VEXDRENPA-105790 format. One line per 3 residues: for each residue x, y, z of C-alpha. Coordinates in nm, 3 decimals, padded with zeros to 5 digits, m for minus. Last residue first. Example, Ala and Ser with C-alpha at 12.3 -4.5 7.8 and 13.67 -1.06 7.14 Angstrom:
BEGIN
01.367,m00.106,00.714 ~ 01.230,m00.450,00.780
***
This chain:
BEGIN
02.236,01.756,m02.202 ~ 02.050,02.067,m02.100 ~ 01.839,02.169,m02.400
01.937,02.485,m02.587 ~ 01.682,02.390,m02.852 ~ 01.355,02.196,m02.844
01.151,02.519,m02.846 ~ 00.925,02.697,m02.595 ~ 01.104,02.715,m02.260
01.427,02.592,m02.420 ~ 01.457,02.928,m02.599 ~ 01.556,03.106,m02.279
01.858,02.881,m02.203 ~ 02.073,03.053,m01.938 ~ 01.820,03.311,m01.823
01.531,03.065,m01.855 ~ 01.723,02.805,m01.650 ~ 01.800,03.064,m01.381
01.434,03.167,m01.365 ~ 01.329,02.803,m01.322 ~ 01.584,02.779,m01.040
01.422,03.080,m00.873 ~ 01.083,02.916,m00.924 ~ 01.210,02.609,m00.738
01.344,02.816,m00.448 ~ 01.010,03.000,m00.421 ~ 00.822,02.670,m00.417
01.002,02.584,m00.095 ~ 00.983,02.257,00.100 ~ 00.759,02.075,m00.149
00.568,01.782,m00.005 ~ 00.563,01.410,00.063 ~ 00.320,01.153,00.195
00.290,00.988,m00.149 ~ m00.089,01.033,m00.154 ~ m00.053,01.396,m00.049
00.200,01.477,m00.319 ~ m00.018,01.311,m00.584 ~ m00.334,01.483,m00.463
m00.177,01.831,m00.465 ~ m00.009,01.767,m00.802 ~ m00.341,01.658,m00.951
m00.520,01.965,m00.822 ~ m00.248,02.203,m00.940 ~ m00.214,02.045,m01.287
m00.591,02.047,m01.352 ~ m00.636,02.407,m01.234 ~ m00.328,02.547,m01.410
m00.395,02.371,m01.741 ~ m00.759,02.465,m01.783 ~ m00.686,02.823,m01.665
m00.409,02.858,m01.926 ~ m00.632,02.712,m02.195 ~ m00.902,02.968,m02.124
m00.639,03.242,m02.147 ~ m00.528,03.094,m02.480 ~ m00.885,03.128,m02.606
m00.907,03.491,m02.490 ~ m00.578,03.568,m02.672 ~ m00.717,03.405,m02.987
m01.026,03.626,m02.964 ~ m00.809,03.936,m02.929 ~ m00.603,03.830,m03.231
m00.926,03.795,m03.431 ~ m01.032,04.145,m03.327 ~ m00.703,04.287,m03.456
m00.730,04.094,m03.785 ~ m01.079,04.213,m03.876 ~ m01.367,03.975,m03.833
m01.581,03.853,m04.125 ~ m01.857,03.698,m03.911 ~ m01.885,03.353,m04.070
m01.510,03.334,m04.135 ~ m01.404,03.426,m03.782 ~ m01.710,03.248,m03.640
m01.591,02.903,m03.749 ~ m01.227,02.954,m03.653 ~ m01.327,03.098,m03.315
m01.539,02.786,m03.258 ~ m01.236,02.567,m03.322 ~ m01.032,02.768,m03.070
m01.308,02.736,m02.809 ~ m01.320,02.361,m02.866 ~ m00.946,02.326,m02.799
m00.937,02.563,m02.503 ~ m01.225,02.408,m02.311 ~ m01.496,02.613,m02.147
m01.749,02.447,m01.919 ~ m02.083,02.534,m01.762 ~ m02.227,02.581,m01.415
m02.365,02.908,m01.281 ~ m02.637,02.743,m01.066 ~ m03.003,02.736,m01.174
m03.032,02.376,m01.056 ~ m03.166,02.213,m01.374 ~ m02.973,02.439,m01.614
m02.646,02.413,m01.422 ~ m02.683,02.035,m01.403 ~ m02.741,02.024,m01.779
m02.444,02.252,m01.841 ~ m02.219,02.014,m01.649 ~ m02.359,01.715,m01.842
m02.153,01.769,m02.158 ~ m01.817,01.822,m01.992 ~ m01.869,01.533,m01.749
m01.970,01.306,m02.039 ~ m01.652,01.396,m02.227 ~ m01.434,01.328,m01.925
m01.612,00.995,m01.868 ~ m01.527,00.877,m02.220 ~ m01.169,00.999,m02.199
m01.110,00.834,m01.860 ~ m01.282,00.511,m01.967 ~ m01.060,00.481,m02.275
m00.747,00.577,m02.081 ~ m00.815,00.325,m01.804 ~ m00.890,00.036,m02.041
m00.578,00.101,m02.248 ~ m00.332,m00.172,m02.148 ~ m00.588,m00.440,m02.064
m00.808,m00.347,m02.359 ~ m00.520,m00.373,m02.604 ~ m00.390,m00.703,m02.464
m00.737,m00.858,m02.469 ~ m00.802,m00.744,m02.827 ~ m00.466,m00.878,m02.943
m00.525,m01.213,m02.770 ~ m00.879,m01.240,m02.906 ~ m00.756,m01.167,m03.256
m00.496,m01.444,m03.231 ~ m00.736,m01.696,m03.074 ~ m00.998,m01.632,m03.341
m01.296,m01.423,m03.247 ~ m01.675,m01.471,m03.236 ~ m01.704,m01.787,m03.025
m01.412,m01.737,m02.787 ~ m01.529,m01.380,m02.743 ~ m01.851,m01.518,m02.595
m01.671,m01.766,m02.363 ~ m01.415,m01.510,m02.230 ~ m01.079,m01.685,m02.193
m00.864,m01.418,m02.358 ~ m01.089,m01.152,m02.209 ~ m01.035,m01.273,m01.852
m00.663,m01.320,m01.912 ~ m00.610,m00.958,m02.016 ~ m00.856,m00.815,m01.765
m00.646,m00.933,m01.469 ~ m00.914,m00.805,m01.228 ~ m00.664,m00.602,m01.024
m00.470,m00.492,m01.332 ~ m00.783,m00.364,m01.504 ~ m00.903,m00.201,m01.182
m00.576,m00.015,m01.142 ~ m00.602,00.112,m01.498 ~ m00.967,00.189,m01.421
m00.875,00.399,m01.117 ~ m00.587,00.576,m01.289 ~ m00.807,00.673,m01.581
m01.078,00.794,m01.344 ~ m00.823,00.994,m01.146 ~ m00.693,01.157,m01.465
m01.050,01.229,m01.574 ~ m01.112,01.395,m01.237 ~ m00.828,01.642,m01.295
m00.962,01.723,m01.642 ~ m01.305,01.763,m01.481 ~ m01.156,02.018,m01.239
m00.994,02.202,m01.531 ~ m01.332,02.214,m01.708 ~ m01.468,02.381,m01.394
m01.177,02.628,m01.409 ~ m01.267,02.710,m01.771 ~ m01.624,02.782,m01.655
m01.489,03.025,m01.395 ~ m01.264,03.178,m01.663 ~ m01.563,03.230,m01.892
m01.774,03.409,m01.634 ~ m01.872,03.688,m01.875 ~ m01.572,03.919,m01.818
m01.330,03.669,m01.975 ~ m01.536,03.674,m02.301 ~ m01.492,03.336,m02.468
m01.859,03.226,m02.442 ~ m01.989,03.573,m02.535 ~ m01.815,03.554,m02.871
m01.963,03.207,m02.925 ~ m02.314,03.327,m02.839 ~ m02.284,03.635,m03.064
m02.173,03.417,m03.356 ~ m02.461,03.176,m03.298 ~ m02.710,03.462,m03.300
m02.549,03.611,m03.611 ~ m02.582,03.291,m03.812 ~ m02.309,03.032,m03.839
m02.199,02.851,m04.158 ~ m02.229,03.172,m04.357 ~ m02.440,03.174,m04.675
m02.359,03.119,m05.043 ~ m02.411,02.742,m05.012 ~ m02.085,02.623,m05.171
m01.856,02.918,m05.091 ~ m02.003,02.960,m04.742 ~ m01.952,02.594,m04.666
m01.600,02.601,m04.810 ~ m01.510,02.907,m04.595 ~ m01.661,02.758,m04.278
m01.472,02.431,m04.335 ~ m01.148,02.624,m04.395 ~ m01.198,02.834,m04.081
m01.263,02.519,m03.878 ~ m00.951,02.357,m04.025 ~ m00.741,02.658,m03.930
m00.883,02.686,m03.577 ~ m00.848,02.315,m03.502 ~ m00.499,02.304,m03.657
m00.363,02.606,m03.471 ~ m00.536,02.530,m03.141 ~ m00.449,02.161,m03.111
m00.091,02.185,m03.236 ~ m00.025,02.503,m03.038 ~ m00.169,02.349,m02.721
00.057,02.044,m02.766 ~ 00.357,02.267,m02.842 ~ 00.298,02.469,m02.527
00.225,02.166,m02.308 ~ 00.556,02.005,m02.397 ~ 00.750,02.328,m02.339
00.574,02.380,m02.006 ~ 00.642,02.018,m01.901 ~ 01.012,02.043,m01.991
01.042,02.374,m01.802 ~ 00.866,02.221,m01.500 ~ 01.097,01.916,m01.514
01.401,02.146,m01.525 ~ 01.271,02.325,m01.215 ~ 01.207,01.992,m01.045
01.565,01.878,m01.106 ~ 01.712,02.210,m00.997 ~ 01.501,02.205,m00.680
01.605,01.845,m00.612 ~ 01.974,01.935,m00.639 ~ 01.920,02.235,m00.410
01.776,02.030,m00.129 ~ 01.513,01.770,m00.042 ~ 01.614,01.410,m00.109
01.489,01.256,m00.434 ~ 01.242,00.973,m00.494 ~ 00.934,01.138,m00.343
00.980,01.472,m00.522 ~ 01.033,01.303,m00.860 ~ 00.719,01.098,m00.798
00.525,01.421,m00.741 ~ 00.636,01.557,m01.080 ~ 00.527,01.235,m01.252
00.186,01.273,m01.088 ~ 00.170,01.629,m01.221 ~ 00.257,01.500,m01.571
m00.052,01.278,m01.584 ~ m00.328,01.521,m01.482 ~ m00.137,01.787,m01.676
m00.151,01.584,m02.001 ~ m00.522,01.596,m02.090 ~ m00.516,01.969,m02.167
m00.337,01.920,m02.497 ~ m00.568,01.662,m02.656 ~ m00.335,01.420,m02.831
m00.355,01.172,m03.121 ~ m00.276,00.803,m03.091 ~ m00.578,00.704,m03.308
m00.731,00.533,m03.004 ~ m00.683,00.851,m02.799 ~ m00.855,01.075,m03.054
m01.136,00.819,m03.082 ~ m01.185,00.827,m02.704 ~ m01.190,01.207,m02.705
m01.454,01.202,m02.980 ~ m01.665,00.937,m02.807 ~ m01.665,01.142,m02.487
m01.721,01.483,m02.643 ~ m02.002,01.371,m02.872 ~ m02.151,01.162,m02.590
m02.147,01.469,m02.366 ~ m02.301,01.679,m02.643 ~ m02.584,01.428,m02.680
m02.645,01.427,m02.303 ~ m02.642,01.807,m02.293 ~ m02.885,01.825,m02.587
m03.112,01.576,m02.414 ~ m03.125,01.801,m02.108 ~ m03.151,02.123,m02.304
m03.451,02.012,m02.511 ~ m03.426,02.186,m02.848 ~ m03.217,01.930,m03.036
m03.131,01.981,m03.404 ~ m02.963,02.324,m03.398 ~ m02.748,02.248,m03.095
m02.665,01.906,m03.240 ~ m02.526,02.072,m03.552 ~ m02.312,02.307,m03.343
m02.182,02.003,m03.152 ~ m02.106,01.835,m03.485 ~ m01.895,02.134,m03.589
m01.708,02.130,m03.255 ~ m01.644,01.755,m03.298 ~ m01.511,01.815,m03.652
m01.270,02.085,m03.528 ~ m01.170,01.856,m03.240 ~ m01.098,01.573,m03.485
m00.850,01.784,m03.680 ~ m00.697,01.931,m03.363 ~ m00.623,01.580,m03.232
m00.417,01.515,m03.543 ~ m00.232,01.842,m03.480 ~ m00.171,01.732,m03.119
m00.002,01.413,m03.243 ~ 00.197,01.608,m03.500 ~ 00.311,01.854,m03.230
00.396,01.579,m02.980 ~ 00.605,01.399,m03.244 ~ 00.776,01.732,m03.310
00.885,01.759,m02.947 ~ 00.973,01.391,m02.908 ~ 01.210,01.412,m03.207
01.353,01.743,m03.090 ~ 01.435,01.589,m02.753 ~ 01.304,01.630,m02.397
00.928,01.599,m02.442 ~ 00.704,01.515,m02.144 ~ 00.369,01.347,m02.221
00.505,00.990,m02.221 ~ 00.640,01.031,m01.865 ~ 00.285,01.097,m01.746
00.166,00.745,m01.823 ~ 00.365,00.595,m01.534 ~ 00.267,00.885,m01.312
m00.101,00.821,m01.378 ~ m00.066,00.459,m01.271 ~ 00.114,00.568,m00.956
m00.155,00.833,m00.903 ~ m00.421,00.564,m00.876 ~ m00.213,00.339,m00.649
m00.143,00.630,m00.414 ~ m00.501,00.754,m00.415 ~ m00.611,00.417,m00.275
m00.441,00.479,00.059 ~ m00.493,00.856,00.076 ~ m00.870,00.803,00.070
m00.840,00.600,00.392 ~ m00.653,00.860,00.597 ~ m00.853,01.152,00.466
m01.183,00.972,00.535 ~ m01.072,00.861,00.882 ~ m00.969,01.218,00.971
m01.294,01.359,00.831 ~ m01.496,01.132,01.060 ~ m01.311,01.257,01.368
m01.387,01.111,01.711 ~ m01.105,00.855,01.690 ~ m00.865,01.145,01.633
m00.870,01.229,02.006 ~ m00.822,00.865,02.104 ~ m00.533,00.831,01.858
m00.371,01.143,02.002 ~ m00.398,01.002,02.356 ~ m00.267,00.660,02.256
00.035,00.815,02.081 ~ 00.100,01.030,02.387 ~ 00.097,00.713,02.599
00.352,00.560,02.362 ~ 00.575,00.868,02.374 ~ 00.553,00.863,02.753
00.661,00.499,02.765 ~ 00.948,00.561,02.526 ~ 01.075,00.856,02.733
01.040,00.666,03.062 ~ 01.269,00.380,02.950 ~ 01.149,00.068,03.123
01.397,m00.110,03.342 ~ 01.308,m00.481,03.338 ~ 01.446,m00.513,02.987
01.320,m00.541,02.629 ~ 00.973,m00.429,02.743 ~ 00.987,m00.078,02.593
01.165,m00.175,02.270 ~ 00.928,m00.470,02.232 ~ 00.632,m00.235,02.265
00.765,00.001,01.999 ~ 00.844,m00.281,01.753 ~ 00.498,m00.431,01.793
00.337,m00.091,01.743 ~ 00.534,m00.034,01.420 ~ 00.447,m00.381,01.293
00.079,m00.321,01.366 ~ 00.088,00.015,01.187 ~ 00.242,m00.148,00.877
m00.021,m00.421,00.883 ~ m00.296,m00.160,00.909 ~ m00.155,00.026,00.609
m00.128,m00.298,00.414 ~ m00.488,m00.395,00.499 ~ m00.626,m00.054,00.402
m00.444,m00.064,00.066 ~ m00.579,m00.417,00.011 ~ m00.937,m00.321,00.104
m00.920,00.001,m00.101 ~ m00.822,m00.210,m00.398 ~ m00.504,m00.297,m00.584
m00.396,m00.391,m00.931 ~ m00.115,m00.616,m01.052 ~ 00.129,m00.342,m01.147
00.028,m00.046,m00.928 ~ m00.034,m00.285,m00.636 ~ 00.325,m00.401,m00.672
00.435,m00.074,m00.516 ~ 00.229,m00.134,m00.203 ~ 00.334,m00.500,m00.197
00.700,m00.400,m00.214 ~ 00.652,m00.153,00.072 ~ 00.488,m00.426,00.280
00.770,m00.668,00.197 ~ 01.030,m00.409,00.295 ~ 00.854,m00.363,00.630
00.855,m00.738,00.689 ~ 01.221,m00.767,00.589 ~ 01.321,m00.485,00.825
01.135,m00.643,01.117 ~ 01.295,m00.978,01.031 ~ 01.643,m00.823,01.039
01.564,m00.669,01.378 ~ 01.476,m01.017,01.510 ~ 01.800,m01.154,01.369
01.996,m00.902,01.580 ~ 01.777,m00.966,01.889 ~ 02.029,m01.179,02.080
01.832,m01.291,02.386 ~ 01.963,m01.312,02.741 ~ 01.760,m01.519,02.985
01.505,m01.414,03.248 ~ 01.287,m01.717,03.180 ~ 00.983,m01.509,03.079
01.201,m01.277,02.869 ~ 01.368,m01.569,02.686 ~ 01.029,m01.720,02.608
00.904,m01.386,02.481 ~ 01.205,m01.350,02.250 ~ 01.155,m01.705,02.118
00.791,m01.624,02.039 ~ 00.898,m01.295,01.875 ~ 01.141,m01.484,01.650
00.868,m01.729,01.542 ~ 00.627,m01.444,01.475 ~ 00.891,m01.271,01.263
00.944,m01.589,01.059 ~ 00.571,m01.607,00.989 ~ 00.560,m01.247,00.864
00.889,m01.279,00.671 ~ 00.765,m01.586,00.476 ~ 00.926,m01.911,00.584
00.636,m02.148,00.515 ~ 00.618,m02.031,00.156 ~ 00.272,m01.927,00.041
00.381,m01.567,00.090 ~ 00.597,m01.616,m00.222 ~ 00.277,m01.572,m00.428
00.294,m01.192,m00.376 ~ m00.004,m01.000,m00.517 ~ m00.246,m01.293,m00.512
m00.108,m01.402,m00.174 ~ m00.180,m01.055,m00.041 ~ m00.541,m01.068,m00.161
m00.590,m01.418,m00.019 ~ m00.478,m01.316,00.336 ~ m00.274,m01.612,00.461
00.027,m01.404,00.571 ~ m00.215,m01.179,00.760 ~ m00.215,m01.446,01.033
00.157,m01.393,01.101 ~ 00.103,m01.023,01.173 ~ m00.194,m01.098,01.396
00.004,m01.359,01.593 ~ 00.286,m01.106,01.644 ~ 00.034,m00.854,01.776
m00.112,m01.105,02.021 ~ 00.228,m01.198,02.170 ~ 00.333,m00.836,02.203
00.004,m00.758,02.381 ~ 00.069,m01.046,02.624 ~ 00.414,m00.904,02.692
00.267,m00.562,02.764 ~ m00.006,m00.688,02.997 ~ 00.237,m00.898,03.201
00.492,m00.617,03.214 ~ 00.243,m00.351,03.327 ~ 00.108,m00.578,03.598
00.457,m00.661,03.723 ~ 00.565,m00.296,03.726 ~ 00.241,m00.186,03.893
00.288,m00.441,04.174 ~ 00.655,m00.354,04.212 ~ 00.577,00.017,04.230
00.302,m00.051,04.483 ~ 00.544,m00.250,04.699 ~ 00.800,00.031,04.681
00.557,00.305,04.783 ~ 00.465,00.572,04.527 ~ 00.558,00.933,04.611
00.875,00.912,04.403 ~ 00.673,00.781,04.107 ~ 00.430,01.073,04.142
00.721,01.318,04.109 ~ 00.860,01.132,03.810 ~ 00.514,01.146,03.648
00.503,01.525,03.683 ~ 00.860,01.586,03.563 ~ 00.815,01.332,03.285
00.519,01.524,03.151 ~ 00.718,01.847,03.155 ~ 01.020,01.677,02.991
00.802,01.563,02.700 ~ 00.712,01.918,02.604 ~ 00.341,02.011,02.633
00.193,02.167,02.318 ~ 00.158,01.823,02.157 ~ m00.116,01.728,02.401
m00.277,02.070,02.354 ~ m00.305,02.018,01.978 ~ m00.400,01.648,01.994
m00.711,01.747,02.187 ~ m00.853,01.906,01.871 ~ m01.081,01.609,01.792
m01.235,01.645,02.139 ~ m01.312,01.348,02.361 ~ m00.966,01.290,02.502
m01.055,01.166,02.850 ~ m01.363,00.981,02.731 ~ m01.192,00.788,02.450
m00.892,00.725,02.675 ~ m01.128,00.573,02.933 ~ m01.313,00.376,02.666
m00.988,00.208,02.563 ~ m00.892,00.158,02.930 ~ m01.209,m00.039,03.000
m01.325,00.002,03.362 ~ m01.484,00.339,03.282 ~ m01.717,00.155,03.044
m01.852,00.381,02.770 ~ m02.202,00.305,02.640 ~ m02.233,00.378,02.269
m02.312,00.720,02.127 ~ m02.635,00.749,01.922 ~ m02.621,01.029,01.666
m02.247,01.094,01.639 ~ m02.168,00.730,01.719 ~ m02.367,00.626,01.410
m02.129,00.830,01.193 ~ m01.826,00.674,01.362 ~ m01.961,00.320,01.323
m02.056,00.371,00.958 ~ m01.703,00.499,00.884 ~ m01.552,00.201,01.067
m01.761,m00.045,00.865 ~ m01.666,00.117,00.533 ~ m01.294,00.144,00.615
m01.231,m00.209,00.732 ~ m01.346,m00.427,01.021 ~ m00.992,m00.487,01.145
m00.964,m00.140,01.295 ~ m00.678,00.091,01.188 ~ m00.415,00.106,01.463
m00.385,00.413,01.689 ~ m00.539,00.234,01.985 ~ m00.591,m00.138,01.918
m00.313,m00.362,02.049 ~ m00.189,m00.159,02.346 ~ m00.539,m00.051,02.449
m00.659,m00.413,02.466 ~ m00.336,m00.496,02.662 ~ m00.401,m00.271,02.959
m00.658,m00.464,03.161 ~ m00.747,m00.245,03.458 ~ m00.726,m00.306,03.834
m00.353,m00.230,03.848 ~ m00.420,00.110,03.692 ~ m00.666,00.202,03.970
m00.437,00.097,04.250 ~ m00.150,00.296,04.100 ~ m00.368,00.605,04.040
m00.502,00.614,04.396 ~ m00.160,00.555,04.551 ~ m00.004,00.839,04.351
m00.288,01.082,04.436 ~ m00.269,00.991,04.807 ~ 00.110,01.023,04.814
00.095,01.365,04.648 ~ m00.179,01.485,04.885 ~ 00.036,01.380,05.179
00.337,01.554,05.030 ~ 00.158,01.890,04.992 ~ 00.417,02.134,04.858
00.541,01.904,04.584 ~ 00.187,01.807,04.481 ~ 00.087,02.173,04.449
00.403,02.252,04.252 ~ 00.333,01.968,04.006 ~ m00.019,02.098,03.944
00.115,02.447,03.895 ~ 00.371,02.313,03.646 ~ 00.088,02.160,03.443
m00.099,02.491,03.443 ~ 00.220,02.676,03.341 ~ 00.258,02.429,03.046
m00.099,02.480,02.928 ~ m00.101,02.860,02.969 ~ 00.042,02.954,02.627
m00.226,02.748,02.453 ~ m00.506,02.893,02.664 ~ m00.642,02.650,02.920
m00.975,02.475,02.856 ~ m00.805,02.154,02.741 ~ m00.572,02.153,03.042
m00.860,02.171,03.292 ~ m01.068,01.921,03.093 ~ m00.782,01.669,03.113
m00.738,01.744,03.485 ~ m01.109,01.686,03.548 ~ m01.113,01.360,03.351
m00.801,01.236,03.530 ~ m00.949,01.298,03.877 ~ m01.292,01.165,03.779
m01.124,00.846,03.656 ~ m00.936,00.803,03.982 ~ m01.243,00.855,04.201
m01.125,00.739,04.544 ~ m01.379,00.981,04.701 ~ m01.106,01.122,04.925
m00.869,01.129,04.627 ~ m01.123,01.318,04.415 ~ m01.191,01.577,04.686
m00.823,01.637,04.762 ~ m00.738,01.698,04.394 ~ m01.037,01.934,04.348
m00.942,02.137,04.657 ~ m00.586,02.176,04.528 ~ m00.718,02.293,04.184
m00.954,02.557,04.332 ~ m00.739,02.863,04.253 ~ m00.619,02.737,03.915
m00.972,02.678,03.792 ~ m01.174,02.359,03.764 ~ m01.535,02.392,03.646
***
């Protein structure tokens, strides 16, 4: 193991053995093992040793130059830090297999050399801990020790490899122009003068000018870089309209990385005098990429972020409909939620009926899941509202507001107002659900008792329902699980909306041979349009209901504390037991408070998770939540009623 006291001996030994890779591997291990605050001093020690021993410095410089000139550099230039061509699934399999059966690493291949030198996923931390000027101080010292002929030889080798890498990268960019998925999203790519092809043509002329030593005006080249990047951004946004897939999102991300690498290399090789800062930044990029190449979680996070963007974009588009800003929208939300409350009261009654009819807990859970799922789907198809469904949509809208606006006080005010609008919208939606579901349930229980002269629920059922809303009996944990499923339902809706656009469901159904037999052209067109526009919401509601019903089944089979509590169903159950059990008013208010607490947990969990995913997928974040909450406080002070009622609104 290398220590500070035996570092000079190690350097002499490796140069005598002409082991350039062993020298770099030992120094990399030496810096990795150093404490964070000792990394820079360790690097300075190395530089001091080489300064004091000129012969050793010349030997180290000569060894490294000869070694670099014997290696092919361009494979590293065109692959490190760029997503592999094989795709996400293949790369994930490769990395997992590498954990169990590592491949042979060739010390004559620069890609494998970087892989071996930076073989820890946390290597990026110590690489970033060293300021750029420290690296340049060491490399500048080695450059001064290098003989002129060796410098020329390295310069020529470096230039040949770099220019060849530029040529290959431009060919790759132009080749993606014929990718069928991209042509489906942007038919203009079929034109001969698409930005990708035009960029390749400009790069070819640039390379010819460099090889002949001529002067090249790169103004049009920079325009083509900008147009290519704008096209990629347009394709990413268009994915939300025409549908995308993990393959397309992966391809666009890889194309963007390739363009960035091409631009960096051309900036370095634009003249015969390479800028040291750019070269060091590029080497640092290779080192970090090699360190991250070992990480399975890094690949998963990187790839999952790609498709999450298109999913949350669909959710954000729907989210605007769940935010009320006028009295008309406010009361429309209330009536919509009231309609949902009617069906929720009936669904809760049917669930109670299923509980008495089915003894097997597994089949009962499946039946309850279908009851939830079909009920939520019916509520959606009738244009009614379930209050807790909105956060998964409104959070994505919140994240979009962050992405579109610059950080600062104006953004904080805008987000604070959006939070107030969302809270007011959620409050009236919850009120519509809870008030109507509870009232209708109480009425049904009263009519049942009046007609049959016995309560709708027996004492055992009453005790079970009271226990289910008790915050001290794990209720809030179960409410949080329901919040997670609410979050997942938003993702499912976004996924199937994206899927519908990707598959062009509208035209598929209009031309479907079976539907062509049983439906007229007009009915088929209406059905196709409806399914295309609402496929995601229908599947999201259906899957949400099944998740709610099957959670208890999984808890029963595994013995884990798994169940769900949903504010709307809990309020309906309170209405049933209030009449069946003859509660006094104070106890009824306590039960209502418990139900609202369940709703609060449902909303907070689903909104927080969706907001986290949306911000992450858009590569953005909140600078200061405290500043936003201060602005919320200012709005409440100025217009306190606007938090709950459609009055005192900021015009």
